[in-house]
DRENDO-1510 file (C-alpha; in Angstrom, 1 decimal, always signed):
<recs>
REC; n; res; u; v; w
REC; 1; UNK; +209.8; +99.7; -0.7 .
REC; 2; UNK; +212.7; +99.8; -3.3 .
REC; 3; UNK; +212.4; +98.7; -6.8 .
REC; 4; UNK; +215.2; +95.9; -6.3 .
REC; 5; UNK; +213.4; +94.8; -3.4 .
REC; 6; UNK; +210.1; +94.3; -5.1 .
REC; 7; UNK; +212.0; +92.7; -7.9 .
REC; 8; UNK; +213.2; +90.1; -5.6 .
REC; 9; UNK; +209.5; +89.5; -3.8 .
REC; 10; UNK; +208.3; +89.5; -7.5 .
REC; 11; UNK; +210.8; +86.7; -8.6 .
REC; 12; UNK; +210.0; +84.5; -5.4 .
REC; 13; UNK; +206.4; +84.6; -5.9 .
REC; 14; UNK; +206.6; +84.0; -9.6 .
REC; 15; UNK; +209.3; +81.4; -9.3 .
REC; 16; UNK; +207.2; +79.5; -6.6 .
REC; 17; UNK; +204.2; +79.8; -8.8 .
REC; 18; UNK; +205.9; +77.4; -11.3 .
REC; 19; UNK; +203.3; +75.0; -10.4 .
REC; 20; UNK; +201.4; +76.6; -13.3 .
REC; 21; UNK; +204.2; +75.3; -15.3 .
REC; 22; UNK; +204.6; +72.5; -13.2 .
REC; 23; UNK; +207.1; +72.9; -10.4 .
REC; 24; UNK; +210.0; +70.5; -10.2 .
REC; 25; UNK; +208.8; +67.0; -9.9 .
REC; 26; UNK; +210.0; +63.5; -10.2 .
REC; 27; UNK; +212.6; +60.1; -12.6 .
REC; 28; UNK; +214.0; +60.0; -13.9 .
REC; 29; UNK; +212.4; +62.8; -12.1 .
REC; 30; UNK; +208.6; +62.4; -12.0 .
REC; 31; UNK; +208.4; +59.7; -15.0 .
REC; 32; UNK; +206.6; +56.6; -13.9 .
REC; 33; UNK; +207.5; +52.9; -15.5 .
REC; 34; UNK; +205.2; +51.3; -13.3 .
REC; 35; UNK; +202.8; +50.0; -15.8 .
REC; 36; UNK; +203.1; +46.4; -15.3 .
REC; 37; UNK; +203.6; +43.8; -12.5 .
REC; 38; UNK; +205.4; +41.4; -15.0 .
REC; 39; UNK; +207.4; +44.0; -16.3 .
REC; 40; UNK; +208.5; +45.2; -12.7 .
REC; 41; UNK; +209.6; +41.7; -11.9 .
REC; 42; UNK; +212.3; +41.7; -14.5 .
REC; 43; UNK; +213.1; +45.7; -14.1 .
REC; 44; UNK; +211.1; +46.3; -17.2 .
REC; 45; UNK; +213.8; +44.7; -19.3 .
REC; 46; UNK; +211.9; +43.4; -22.5 .
REC; 47; UNK; +209.3; +45.9; -21.7 .
REC; 48; UNK; +207.9; +46.0; -25.1 .
REC; 49; UNK; +209.5; +43.0; -26.8 .
REC; 50; UNK; +208.4; +40.0; -24.1 .
REC; 51; UNK; +205.8; +37.6; -24.9 .
REC; 52; UNK; +202.4; +37.9; -23.1 .
REC; 53; UNK; +202.4; +41.3; -21.2 .
REC; 54; UNK; +199.3; +43.5; -22.5 .
REC; 55; UNK; +201.0; +46.8; -21.5 .
REC; 56; UNK; +202.5; +46.9; -24.9 .
REC; 57; UNK; +199.0; +48.2; -25.8 .
REC; 58; UNK; +200.4; +51.5; -24.4 .
REC; 59; UNK; +204.1; +51.3; -24.8 .
REC; 60; UNK; +204.5; +49.8; -28.4 .
REC; 61; UNK; +201.4; +48.6; -30.2 .
REC; 62; UNK; +203.5; +46.7; -32.7 .
REC; 63; UNK; +203.8; +44.1; -30.0 .
REC; 64; UNK; +200.5; +43.1; -29.7 .
REC; 65; UNK; +200.9; +40.3; -31.8 .
REC; 66; UNK; +203.0; +38.8; -28.8 .
REC; 67; UNK; +199.8; +38.4; -27.2 .
REC; 68; UNK; +197.6; +35.2; -27.0 .
REC; 69; UNK; +193.9; +36.1; -28.1 .
REC; 70; UNK; +191.5; +38.4; -26.7 .
REC; 71; UNK; +192.5; +39.4; -23.1 .
REC; 72; UNK; +191.9; +41.9; -20.1 .
REC; 73; UNK; +194.9; +42.9; -18.0 .
REC; 74; UNK; +194.4; +45.1; -14.7 .
REC; 75; UNK; +197.8; +46.1; -12.9 .
REC; 76; UNK; +198.3; +48.1; -9.5 .
REC; 77; UNK; +201.9; +49.4; -8.2 .
REC; 78; UNK; +202.3; +50.4; -4.8 .
REC; 79; UNK; +205.0; +53.1; -4.6 .
REC; 80; UNK; +206.9; +53.7; -1.4 .
REC; 81; UNK; +209.1; +56.8; -1.7 .
REC; 82; UNK; +211.1; +58.2; +1.2 .
REC; 83; UNK; +212.9; +61.7; +1.3 .
REC; 84; UNK; +214.2; +62.4; +4.9 .
REC; 85; UNK; +216.1; +65.9; +5.0 .
REC; 86; UNK; +219.2; +66.4; +7.0 .
REC; 87; UNK; +219.9; +70.1; +7.4 .
REC; 88; UNK; +223.3; +71.6; +7.3 .
REC; 89; UNK; +222.1; +75.0; +8.0 .
REC; 90; UNK; +219.7; +77.5; +6.8 .
REC; 91; UNK; +220.0; +81.3; +7.5 .
REC; 92; UNK; +218.2; +84.6; +6.3 .
REC; 93; UNK; +219.8; +87.2; +4.3 .
REC; 94; UNK; +222.2; +89.3; +6.3 .
REC; 95; UNK; +224.2; +92.5; +6.2 .
REC; 96; UNK; +226.7; +90.8; +3.9 .
REC; 97; UNK; +224.7; +88.7; +1.7 .
REC; 98; UNK; +222.7; +85.6; +1.3 .
REC; 99; UNK; +222.8; +83.3; +4.2 .
REC; 100; UNK; +224.6; +85.6; +6.6 .
REC; 101; UNK; +221.7; +86.5; +8.8 .
REC; 102; UNK; +219.9; +84.5; +11.6 .
REC; 103; UNK; +219.3; +80.8; +11.6 .
REC; 104; UNK; +215.8; +80.2; +10.2 .
REC; 105; UNK; +213.6; +78.3; +12.5 .
REC; 106; UNK; +211.9; +74.9; +11.9 .
REC; 107; UNK; +212.8; +71.1; +11.8 .
REC; 108; UNK; +213.9; +68.8; +8.8 .
REC; 109; UNK; +210.3; +68.8; +7.6 .
REC; 110; UNK; +209.5; +65.0; +8.3 .
REC; 111; UNK; +209.5; +62.5; +5.6 .
REC; 112; UNK; +208.4; +64.2; +2.6 .
REC; 113; UNK; +207.6; +61.0; +0.5 .
REC; 114; UNK; +204.5; +59.0; +0.1 .
REC; 115; UNK; +203.1; +55.7; -0.3 .
REC; 116; UNK; +200.7; +55.8; -3.5 .
REC; 117; UNK; +199.0; +53.3; -5.8 .
REC; 118; UNK; +199.6; +53.5; -9.6 .
REC; 119; UNK; +196.8; +51.5; -11.6 .
REC; 120; UNK; +196.8; +50.4; -15.2 .
REC; 121; UNK; +194.7; +48.5; -17.3 .
REC; 122; UNK; +194.4; +47.0; -20.9 .
REC; 123; UNK; +192.2; +45.2; -23.6 .
REC; 124; UNK; +193.5; +43.3; -26.4 .
REC; 125; UNK; +191.2; +42.2; -29.3 .
REC; 126; UNK; +192.8; +40.6; -32.3 .
REC; 127; UNK; +190.8; +40.6; -35.9 .
REC; 128; UNK; +191.1; +40.1; -39.3 .
REC; 129; UNK; +192.3; +37.6; -41.5 .
REC; 130; UNK; +194.3; +34.9; -39.3 .
REC; 131; UNK; +194.1; +37.6; -36.6 .
REC; 132; UNK; +196.7; +39.6; -38.2 .
REC; 133; UNK; +195.1; +43.1; -36.9 .
REC; 134; UNK; +195.0; +44.0; -33.4 .
REC; 135; UNK; +193.0; +46.8; -31.5 .
REC; 136; UNK; +193.8; +47.8; -27.8 .
REC; 137; UNK; +192.5; +50.2; -25.2 .
REC; 138; UNK; +194.7; +51.3; -22.2 .
REC; 139; UNK; +194.9; +53.5; -18.9 .
REC; 140; UNK; +198.0; +54.4; -17.5 .
REC; 141; UNK; +199.9; +57.0; -15.4 .
REC; 142; UNK; +202.8; +57.7; -17.0 .
REC; 143; UNK; +203.8; +60.6; -14.8 .
REC; 144; UNK; +203.5; +61.3; -11.1 .
REC; 145; UNK; +205.1; +62.6; -8.0 .
REC; 146; UNK; +204.2; +64.0; -4.4 .
REC; 147; UNK; +206.5; +65.4; -1.9 .
REC; 148; UNK; +205.0; +67.2; +1.4 .
REC; 149; UNK; +206.9; +68.7; +4.1 .
REC; 150; UNK; +205.9; +70.1; +7.5 .
REC; 151; UNK; +204.6; +73.7; +6.8 .
REC; 152; UNK; +207.0; +75.2; +9.3 .
REC; 153; UNK; +210.2; +73.4; +8.3 .
REC; 154; UNK; +213.5; +75.0; +7.7 .
REC; 155; UNK; +212.9; +74.8; +3.9 .
REC; 156; UNK; +209.6; +76.1; +3.8 .
REC; 157; UNK; +210.3; +79.1; +1.5 .
REC; 158; UNK; +211.7; +76.7; -1.1 .
REC; 159; UNK; +208.5; +74.3; -1.2 .
REC; 160; UNK; +206.2; +72.7; +1.1 .
REC; 161; UNK; +204.0; +70.4; -1.1 .
REC; 162; UNK; +204.3; +69.3; -4.8 .
REC; 163; UNK; +201.6; +67.2; -6.3 .
REC; 164; UNK; +201.5; +66.1; -9.9 .
REC; 165; UNK; +199.5; +63.4; -11.9 .
REC; 166; UNK; +199.2; +62.6; -15.5 .
REC; 167; UNK; +196.5; +60.0; -16.7 .
REC; 168; UNK; +196.5; +58.7; -20.1 .
REC; 169; UNK; +193.5; +57.0; -22.1 .
REC; 170; UNK; +194.7; +55.7; -25.3 .
REC; 171; UNK; +193.6; +53.4; -28.1 .
REC; 172; UNK; +196.0; +51.6; -30.4 .
REC; 173; UNK; +196.1; +49.5; -33.7 .
REC; 174; UNK; +198.5; +47.2; -35.2 .
REC; 175; UNK; +199.1; +45.1; -38.3 .
REC; 176; UNK; +201.0; +41.8; -38.8 .
REC; 177; UNK; +202.8; +42.0; -42.2 .
REC; 178; UNK; +203.8; +38.4; -41.6 .
REC; 179; UNK; +204.5; +36.3; -38.1 .
REC; 180; UNK; +207.9; +38.2; -38.1 .
REC; 181; UNK; +207.1; +41.7; -38.8 .
REC; 182; UNK; +204.5; +44.0; -37.3 .
REC; 183; UNK; +203.8; +47.7; -37.0 .
REC; 184; UNK; +201.5; +49.7; -34.7 .
REC; 185; UNK; +200.3; +53.2; -33.7 .
REC; 186; UNK; +198.4; +54.6; -30.8 .
REC; 187; UNK; +196.9; +57.8; -29.8 .
REC; 188; UNK; +195.8; +59.0; -26.2 .
REC; 189; UNK; +194.4; +61.9; -24.3 .
REC; 190; UNK; +196.2; +62.8; -21.2 .
REC; 191; UNK; +194.9; +64.6; -18.1 .
REC; 192; UNK; +197.3; +66.7; -16.2 .
REC; 193; UNK; +196.8; +68.1; -12.7 .
REC; 194; UNK; +199.3; +70.1; -10.7 .
REC; 195; UNK; +199.3; +71.5; -7.1 .
REC; 196; UNK; +202.2; +73.4; -5.3 .
REC; 197; UNK; +202.2; +75.1; -1.8 .
REC; 198; UNK; +205.1; +77.0; -0.1 .
REC; 199; UNK; +205.9; +80.0; +2.2 .
REC; 200; UNK; +206.8; +83.5; +1.3 .
REC; 201; UNK; +209.2; +85.7; +3.5 .
REC; 202; UNK; +207.6; +88.9; +3.5 .
REC; 203; UNK; +209.3; +89.7; +6.7 .
REC; 204; UNK; +212.6; +89.9; +4.9 .
REC; 205; UNK; +211.4; +91.8; +1.9 .
REC; 206; UNK; +209.7; +94.5; +3.8 .
REC; 207; UNK; +212.5; +94.6; +6.3 .
REC; 208; UNK; +214.7; +95.9; +3.6 .
REC; 209; UNK; +212.4; +98.5; +2.2 .
REC; 210; UNK; +212.4; +102.3; +3.6 .
REC; 211; UNK; +210.5; +102.3; +6.8 .
REC; 212; UNK; +210.4; +98.4; +7.0 .
REC; 213; UNK; +212.2; +98.3; +10.3 .
REC; 214; UNK; +210.2; +101.0; +11.9 .
REC; 215; UNK; +207.1; +99.0; +11.2 .
REC; 216; UNK; +208.4; +95.9; +12.9 .
REC; 217; UNK; +209.3; +93.7; +10.0 .
REC; 218; UNK; +212.1; +91.2; +10.5 .
REC; 219; UNK; +213.4; +88.0; +8.4 .
REC; 220; UNK; +210.9; +85.4; +9.1 .
REC; 221; UNK; +208.3; +87.2; +11.2 .
REC; 222; UNK; +205.9; +87.9; +8.4 .
REC; 223; UNK; +205.6; +84.6; +6.5 .
REC; 224; UNK; +203.0; +84.2; +4.0 .
REC; 225; UNK; +202.0; +81.4; +1.8 .
REC; 226; UNK; +200.8; +80.4; -1.6 .
REC; 227; UNK; +198.8; +77.8; -3.4 .
REC; 228; UNK; +199.0; +77.1; -7.1 .
REC; 229; UNK; +197.0; +74.8; -9.1 .
REC; 230; UNK; +196.4; +74.0; -12.7 .
REC; 231; UNK; +195.0; +71.2; -15.1 .
REC; 232; UNK; +194.7; +70.6; -18.8 .
REC; 233; UNK; +193.8; +67.8; -21.3 .
REC; 234; UNK; +196.3; +67.3; -24.3 .
REC; 235; UNK; +196.7; +64.6; -26.9 .
REC; 236; UNK; +199.9; +62.4; -27.8 .
REC; 237; UNK; +200.8; +59.4; -29.8 .
REC; 238; UNK; +203.1; +56.3; -30.1 .
REC; 239; UNK; +204.4; +54.4; -32.7 .
REC; 240; UNK; +206.4; +51.2; -33.0 .
REC; 241; UNK; +207.7; +48.1; -35.1 .
REC; 242; UNK; +208.4; +44.5; -34.0 .
REC; 243; UNK; +210.8; +42.2; -35.8 .
REC; 244; UNK; +211.4; +38.6; -35.0 .
REC; 245; UNK; +214.6; +37.3; -36.8 .
REC; 246; UNK; +213.6; +33.9; -35.6 .
REC; 247; UNK; +210.8; +32.5; -33.6 .
REC; 248; UNK; +212.7; +32.7; -30.3 .
REC; 249; UNK; +214.0; +36.5; -30.6 .
REC; 250; UNK; +212.1; +39.7; -30.8 .
REC; 251; UNK; +213.5; +43.2; -31.2 .
REC; 252; UNK; +211.2; +46.2; -30.6 .
REC; 253; UNK; +211.4; +49.8; -31.5 .
REC; 254; UNK; +209.0; +52.2; -30.1 .
REC; 255; UNK; +208.7; +56.1; -29.7 .
REC; 256; UNK; +206.3; +58.1; -27.5 .
REC; 257; UNK; +205.6; +61.6; -28.6 .
REC; 258; UNK; +206.1; +64.7; -26.3 .
REC; 259; UNK; +202.7; +65.9; -24.9 .
REC; 260; UNK; +202.2; +69.7; -24.9 .
REC; 261; UNK; +199.9; +71.1; -22.2 .
REC; 262; UNK; +198.9; +74.6; -22.5 .
REC; 263; UNK; +197.4; +75.5; -19.0 .
REC; 264; UNK; +195.1; +78.5; -19.4 .
REC; 265; UNK; +193.0; +78.2; -16.1 .
REC; 266; UNK; +195.7; +77.9; -13.5 .
REC; 267; UNK; +195.0; +79.5; -10.2 .
REC; 268; UNK; +197.5; +81.3; -7.8 .
REC; 269; UNK; +196.0; +81.9; -4.2 .
REC; 270; UNK; +198.1; +84.1; -2.0 .
REC; 271; UNK; +198.0; +84.2; +1.7 .
REC; 272; UNK; +199.5; +87.7; +2.8 .
REC; 273; UNK; +199.7; +88.7; +6.6 .
REC; 274; UNK; +197.6; +91.9; +7.0 .
REC; 275; UNK; +200.3; +94.2; +8.0 .
REC; 276; UNK; +202.5; +93.1; +4.8 .
REC; 277; UNK; +199.2; +93.2; +2.8 .
REC; 278; UNK; +198.6; +97.1; +3.5 .
REC; 279; UNK; +202.1; +97.9; +2.3 .
REC; 280; UNK; +202.0; +95.8; -0.7 .
REC; 281; UNK; +198.6; +97.1; -1.8 .
REC; 282; UNK; +200.0; +100.7; -1.7 .
REC; 283; UNK; +203.3; +100.2; -3.2 .
REC; 284; UNK; +202.5; +97.4; -5.8 .
REC; 285; UNK; +198.6; +97.3; -6.4 .
REC; 286; UNK; +197.4; +94.2; -8.2 .
REC; 287; UNK; +200.5; +92.0; -6.9 .
REC; 288; UNK; +200.3; +89.2; -4.5 .
REC; 289; UNK; +196.5; +88.7; -5.0 .
REC; 290; UNK; +194.7; +85.8; -6.1 .
REC; 291; UNK; +194.8; +85.5; -9.8 .
REC; 292; UNK; +194.7; +83.2; -13.0 .
REC; 293; UNK; +197.5; +82.4; -15.0 .
REC; 294; UNK; +198.7; +80.4; -17.9 .
REC; 295; UNK; +201.9; +78.5; -19.1 .
REC; 296; UNK; +202.9; +75.7; -21.6 .
REC; 297; UNK; +204.2; +72.7; -20.1 .
REC; 298; UNK; +205.8; +70.0; -22.3 .
REC; 299; UNK; +206.0; +66.5; -20.9 .
REC; 300; UNK; +209.0; +64.7; -22.6 .
REC; 301; UNK; +209.2; +62.2; -25.6 .
REC; 302; UNK; +211.1; +59.1; -25.2 .
REC; 303; UNK; +212.4; +56.2; -27.3 .
REC; 304; UNK; +212.7; +52.4; -26.3 .
REC; 305; UNK; +214.8; +49.7; -28.0 .
REC; 306; UNK; +213.7; +46.4; -26.2 .
REC; 307; UNK; +215.2; +42.8; -27.1 .
REC; 308; UNK; +214.0; +39.6; -25.9 .
REC; 309; UNK; +215.6; +36.0; -26.6 .
REC; 310; UNK; +214.0; +32.7; -25.4 .
REC; 311; UNK; +217.2; +30.3; -24.9 .
REC; 312; UNK; +215.1; +27.3; -24.3 .
REC; 313; UNK; +211.8; +25.9; -23.1 .
REC; 314; UNK; +212.8; +27.3; -19.5 .
REC; 315; UNK; +215.0; +30.5; -20.0 .
REC; 316; UNK; +214.2; +33.7; -21.5 .
REC; 317; UNK; +216.6; +36.8; -21.3 .
REC; 318; UNK; +215.8; +40.4; -22.2 .
REC; 319; UNK; +217.1; +43.8; -22.2 .
REC; 320; UNK; +215.9; +47.5; -22.6 .
REC; 321; UNK; +217.4; +51.0; -23.5 .
REC; 322; UNK; +215.0; +54.0; -23.1 .
REC; 323; UNK; +216.2; +57.7; -24.0 .
REC; 324; UNK; +214.0; +60.4; -22.5 .
REC; 325; UNK; +214.4; +63.9; -24.0 .
REC; 326; UNK; +213.9; +66.2; -20.8 .
REC; 327; UNK; +216.3; +68.9; -22.1 .
REC; 328; UNK; +214.0; +70.5; -24.7 .
REC; 329; UNK; +210.9; +70.3; -22.5 .
REC; 330; UNK; +212.5; +71.2; -19.3 .
REC; 331; UNK; +214.9; +73.8; -20.1 .
REC; 332; UNK; +212.9; +77.0; -19.4 .
REC; 333; UNK; +209.2; +77.5; -18.7 .
REC; 334; UNK; +207.7; +80.9; -18.9 .
REC; 335; UNK; +204.5; +81.8; -16.8 .
REC; 336; UNK; +201.9; +84.5; -17.9 .
REC; 337; UNK; +199.9; +85.7; -14.8 .
REC; 338; UNK; +196.6; +87.7; -15.7 .
REC; 339; UNK; +197.3; +90.0; -12.6 .
REC; 340; UNK; +199.9; +92.8; -12.4 .
REC; 341; UNK; +202.3; +90.0; -11.5 .
REC; 342; UNK; +205.3; +90.1; -13.8 .
REC; 343; UNK; +205.9; +87.3; -16.1 .
REC; 344; UNK; +208.8; +85.2; -15.4 .
REC; 345; UNK; +211.0; +82.6; -17.2 .
REC; 346; UNK; +211.8; +79.7; -14.9 .
REC; 347; UNK; +215.0; +77.8; -15.7 .
REC; 348; UNK; +214.7; +73.9; -15.0 .
REC; 349; UNK; +217.9; +72.9; -16.9 .
REC; 350; UNK; +217.1; +69.0; -17.0 .
REC; 351; UNK; +219.1; +66.8; -18.9 .
REC; 352; UNK; +218.2; +63.9; -21.3 .
REC; 353; UNK; +218.4; +60.7; -19.5 .
REC; 354; UNK; +219.0; +56.8; -20.2 .
REC; 355; UNK; +217.4; +53.8; -18.7 .
REC; 356; UNK; +219.0; +50.7; -19.1 .
REC; 357; UNK; +218.1; +47.3; -17.9 .
REC; 358; UNK; +218.7; +43.5; -18.2 .
REC; 359; UNK; +216.5; +40.6; -17.1 .
REC; 360; UNK; +215.3; +37.0; -17.2 .
REC; 361; UNK; +212.6; +34.6; -16.8 .
REC; 362; UNK; +212.7; +31.0; -15.7 .
REC; 363; UNK; +209.7; +28.8; -16.1 .
REC; 364; UNK; +209.8; +26.4; -12.9 .
REC; 365; UNK; +206.8; +24.5; -14.1 .
REC; 366; UNK; +203.9; +24.6; -16.3 .
REC; 367; UNK; +202.2; +27.3; -13.9 .
REC; 368; UNK; +205.0; +29.0; -11.9 .
REC; 369; UNK; +207.6; +31.6; -13.5 .
REC; 370; UNK; +210.4; +33.2; -11.7 .
REC; 371; UNK; +211.6; +36.7; -12.7 .
REC; 372; UNK; +214.7; +38.9; -11.8 .
REC; 373; UNK; +216.3; +42.0; -13.2 .
REC; 374; UNK; +218.7; +44.9; -12.6 .
REC; 375; UNK; +218.5; +48.3; -13.9 .
REC; 376; UNK; +220.2; +51.9; -14.1 .
REC; 377; UNK; +217.9; +54.8; -13.9 .
REC; 378; UNK; +219.4; +58.1; -14.5 .
REC; 379; UNK; +218.2; +61.3; -13.2 .
REC; 380; UNK; +217.9; +64.5; -15.0 .
REC; 381; UNK; +218.6; +66.7; -12.2 .
REC; 382; UNK; +222.3; +67.9; -11.0 .
REC; 383; UNK; +223.7; +69.1; -7.7 .
REC; 384; UNK; +223.6; +72.9; -9.0 .
REC; 385; UNK; +219.9; +72.6; -9.9 .
REC; 386; UNK; +218.4; +70.0; -7.6 .
REC; 387; UNK; +215.8; +71.4; -5.1 .
REC; 388; UNK; +213.4; +70.4; -2.2 .
REC; 389; UNK; +210.3; +69.7; -4.5 .
REC; 390; UNK; +212.1; +66.9; -6.3 .
REC; 391; UNK; +215.1; +65.5; -4.4 .
REC; 392; UNK; +215.8; +63.2; -7.2 .
REC; 393; UNK; +219.1; +61.3; -7.8 .
REC; 394; UNK; +220.5; +58.5; -10.1 .
REC; 395; UNK; +219.3; +54.9; -8.7 .
REC; 396; UNK; +219.8; +51.4; -9.4 .
REC; 397; UNK; +217.1; +48.8; -9.3 .
REC; 398; UNK; +217.2; +45.2; -8.2 .
REC; 399; UNK; +213.7; +43.4; -9.2 .
REC; 400; UNK; +212.3; +40.0; -8.6 .
REC; 401; UNK; +208.9; +38.7; -9.6 .
REC; 402; UNK; +206.6; +35.7; -10.0 .
REC; 403; UNK; +204.0; +34.5; -12.3 .
REC; 404; UNK; +201.2; +32.2; -11.4 .
REC; 405; UNK; +199.0; +30.5; -14.2 .
REC; 406; UNK; +196.2; +28.5; -12.6 .
REC; 407; UNK; +194.5; +28.0; -15.8 .
REC; 408; UNK; +194.5; +28.6; -19.5 .
REC; 409; UNK; +192.5; +31.6; -19.2 .
REC; 410; UNK; +194.0; +33.3; -15.8 .
REC; 411; UNK; +197.3; +34.5; -15.2 .
REC; 412; UNK; +198.4; +36.2; -11.9 .
REC; 413; UNK; +201.8; +38.3; -11.8 .
REC; 414; UNK; +203.6; +39.7; -8.8 .
REC; 415; UNK; +206.8; +42.2; -8.8 .
REC; 416; UNK; +208.8; +44.1; -6.5 .
REC; 417; UNK; +211.8; +46.6; -6.8 .
REC; 418; UNK; +213.9; +48.2; -4.4 .
REC; 419; UNK; +215.8; +51.3; -5.2 .
REC; 420; UNK; +219.5; +51.9; -4.4 .
REC; 421; UNK; +220.5; +55.5; -4.3 .
REC; 422; UNK; +223.1; +57.7; -3.1 .
REC; 423; UNK; +222.5; +61.1; -0.8 .
REC; 424; UNK; +221.6; +63.6; -3.0 .
REC; 425; UNK; +222.6; +67.2; -1.6 .
REC; 426; UNK; +221.2; +70.7; -2.1 .
REC; 427; UNK; +222.5; +74.2; -1.8 .
REC; 428; UNK; +219.7; +76.7; -2.4 .
REC; 429; UNK; +219.4; +80.6; -2.3 .
REC; 430; UNK; +215.7; +81.9; -2.4 .
REC; 431; UNK; +214.8; +85.0; -4.1 .
REC; 432; UNK; +214.7; +86.9; -0.6 .
REC; 433; UNK; +218.4; +85.9; -0.1 .
REC; 434; UNK; +218.0; +82.8; +2.6 .
REC; 435; UNK; +219.9; +79.9; +2.1 .
REC; 436; UNK; +219.2; +76.1; +2.6 .
REC; 437; UNK; +221.7; +73.5; +2.5 .
REC; 438; UNK; +221.8; +69.8; +3.4 .
REC; 439; UNK; +221.4; +66.2; +2.4 .
REC; 440; UNK; +218.7; +63.9; +1.8 .
REC; 441; UNK; +218.3; +60.1; +2.7 .
REC; 442; UNK; +216.2; +59.0; -0.1 .
REC; 443; UNK; +215.0; +55.4; -0.6 .
REC; 444; UNK; +212.3; +53.6; -2.8 .
REC; 445; UNK; +210.4; +50.4; -3.0 .
REC; 446; UNK; +207.6; +49.1; -5.3 .
REC; 447; UNK; +205.3; +46.4; -5.1 .
REC; 448; UNK; +202.9; +45.2; -8.0 .
REC; 449; UNK; +200.2; +42.8; -8.8 .
REC; 450; UNK; +198.1; +42.0; -11.9 .
REC; 451; UNK; +195.7; +39.7; -13.2 .
REC; 452; UNK; +195.2; +38.7; -16.9 .
REC; 453; UNK; +192.0; +37.2; -18.3 .
REC; 454; UNK; +191.6; +35.6; -21.8 .
REC; 455; UNK; +188.3; +35.5; -22.9 .
</recs>
């Protein structure tokens, strides 16, 4: 086997082992805003400046003064994400270059999307003179994404399964300078888990090596696979300020830090066909063997400006702008394997994104509140860097919601959002020269419910 062929195979294994550093994932990409049924009903307009939503414990502690006394709030959102691939051709490498060989077998992979629950919970306790100080505890899921295709689908060399979850447990404190100005801060510990699987085309790599054809290797006839897993705990923080120039207007500024995850105990498991394993073991001992690995992954920082204005006793309007700093965190990630597998720098090339929304609430009666909102959610991916693991695209939101307050102590909220998207396209070349081209039919719906109890 030539050095250049082994370099291509190594690049493939290292590249797909990116789950140690994250893989490509979802929101923009894999960022989740679904932490409040009340917020979802107005497309998260006024997310940190509206009255009466305990999710501010996690997103902007300074706005805890907008909560009415001691309370506990539990939310759950059901996210339905669909991703149906429509292939426009996949071919192995041929005599004249990538994609000029025989067609790759396999279907379109089925619906790679998911239906997944996203829980959240918040506790708020005011204390001090005139309750001018506030303490809060939160449990949220700020990042998460899953795609899974059929194992033998046409794009199997680019990805089969991607699964990421980040769960935050936080504590927050705020101080009210006066009824119109407050500042707050919070800290949280974040638990990150990652799993990534894919197929490896050893047939192509070994066919190109000296004697490979005589041994019977052909593109696609010696598929292997891999599974990469990693997890880590890390800390982050939030700060914010909330200002009320009038009793009917709130302006909130908040910042969530980036979170640096140093994955030191990642695990890569390779499944190599016996015939290929014998050749690989002789030519490159210590490669494509089960091993540990380490990498540093930074989940991005974000800043939010949120404004809410109460027009009268019935109508309230609100708006949000959030900027997420993907580019410094997801430009390039380097993986360091414990085996002889060479280190590799993975270019993600994510761009910074902006999320904007406007919404409204209408108090239909003393017990019923109607909500609505629209949003523009920019994707960090682009046509030249989009892949099968996260077929993400910029989307538009349309949201509606309902609040029901049957008593002074209990409030129920429901929210629904439908996502409108275009058809994202991909045009990929794997490390062994196979190509994949096509478009996705993607869609999304979110349904959320919550209960808030004052005690």
